[in-house]
C-alpha positions in Angstrom: -10.3 -53.9 25.6 -12.5 -51.8 23.3 -9.6 -51.0 21.0 -9.6 -54.6 19.8 -13.1 -54.2 18.5 -12.3 -51.2 16.3 -12.1 -51.7 12.6 -8.6 -51.9 11.1 -7.6 -48.5 9.8 -6.7 -49.7 6.3 -10.3 -51.1 6.0 -12.1 -48.0 7.2 -9.9 -45.7 5.1 -11.0 -47.6 1.9 -14.7 -47.2 3.0 -14.3 -43.6 4.0 -12.7 -42.6 0.7 -15.9 -43.5 -1.2 -18.7 -43.1 1.2 -21.4 -40.6 0.4 -22.7 -40.4 3.9 -20.9 -41.1 7.2 -22.3 -41.4 10.7 -19.2 -41.0 12.8 -19.7 -42.6 16.2 -17.3 -44.6 18.2 -19.2 -46.7 20.8 -20.6 -44.4 23.5 -19.7 -40.7 23.6 -17.7 -40.1 20.4 -15.8 -37.0 21.6 -14.1 -39.0 24.3 -12.4 -41.4 21.9 -9.0 -40.7 20.3 -10.2 -42.9 17.4 -13.0 -40.5 16.7 -10.5 -37.6 16.2 -8.1 -39.8 14.2 -10.9 -40.8 11.8 -12.1 -37.2 11.6 -8.6 -36.1 10.7 -8.5 -38.7 7.9 -11.9 -37.7 6.5 -10.9 -34.0 6.6 -7.6 -34.7 4.7 -9.5 -36.9 2.1 -10.7 -35.5 -1.2 -14.0 -37.1 -0.5 -16.7 -34.7 0.8 -19.4 -36.9 2.4 -22.4 -35.9 4.4 -20.7 -36.3 7.7 -22.6 -36.3 11.0 -22.4 -37.5 14.6 -24.1 -37.1 17.9 -22.9 -36.1 21.4 -24.2 -35.5 24.8 -22.3 -32.1 24.7 -20.4 -32.5 27.9 -17.0 -32.8 26.1 -17.9 -30.1 23.5 -15.5 -27.5 25.0 -14.0 -24.6 23.0 -11.2 -26.8 21.5 -13.6 -29.6 20.4 -16.1 -27.0 19.0 -13.4 -25.3 17.0 -12.2 -28.6 15.6 -15.7 -29.7 14.7 -16.6 -26.4 13.0 -13.4 -26.5 11.0 -14.1 -30.1 9.9 -16.3 -31.5 7.1 -19.2 -32.1 9.6 -22.5 -31.2 8.1 -24.7 -32.1 11.1 -24.1 -32.5 14.8 -26.9 -33.9 17.0 -26.7 -32.8 20.6 -28.8 -34.7 23.2 -30.5 -32.6 25.8 -31.5 -34.8 28.7 -33.1 -32.0 30.8 -34.2 -28.4 30.8 -33.2 -27.4 34.3 -30.0 -27.7 36.4 -31.7 -29.9 39.0 -33.2 -32.4 36.6 -29.9 -32.5 34.6 -28.0 -33.2 37.8 -30.4 -36.0 38.8 -30.3 -37.6 35.4 -26.7 -37.1 34.3 -24.9 -36.3 37.5 -23.3 -33.5 35.7 -23.5 -29.7 35.5 -26.2 -28.4 33.1 -24.3 -25.0 33.0 -21.3 -26.8 31.4 -23.6 -28.4 28.8 -25.2 -25.0 28.0 -21.8 -23.3 27.8 -20.5 -26.0 25.5 -23.5 -25.9 23.1 -23.0 -22.1 23.0 -19.3 -22.6 22.1 -20.4 -24.6 19.1 -23.2 -22.3 18.0 -21.0 -19.2 18.4 -18.1 -20.8 16.5 -20.4 -21.8 13.7 -21.9 -18.3 13.4 -18.5 -16.7 13.2 -17.4 -19.0 10.5 
């Protein structure tokens, strides 16, 4: 069970309250973890304003996730791009490149309108 490997919330909260820089990643694709969003909520509510960043493959970066990320204290989001064409993306990821492009556009548009 991966949940057993997560840091105790009281411990990470003490660290997050004083950290100057935080790379928020929860083993694998961070956006698929409820813990990612719980930790982000804690950071956003904290008076601390760290340089907060993460990375994502972009597949789960839908409108809701993009809005949440733009509204948060994130300073940087790194989005991996595994291919530059639909066919290559399908072969490498088994996913839909159009979804990836749409999701990245959600984030960019949301950030521009901020």
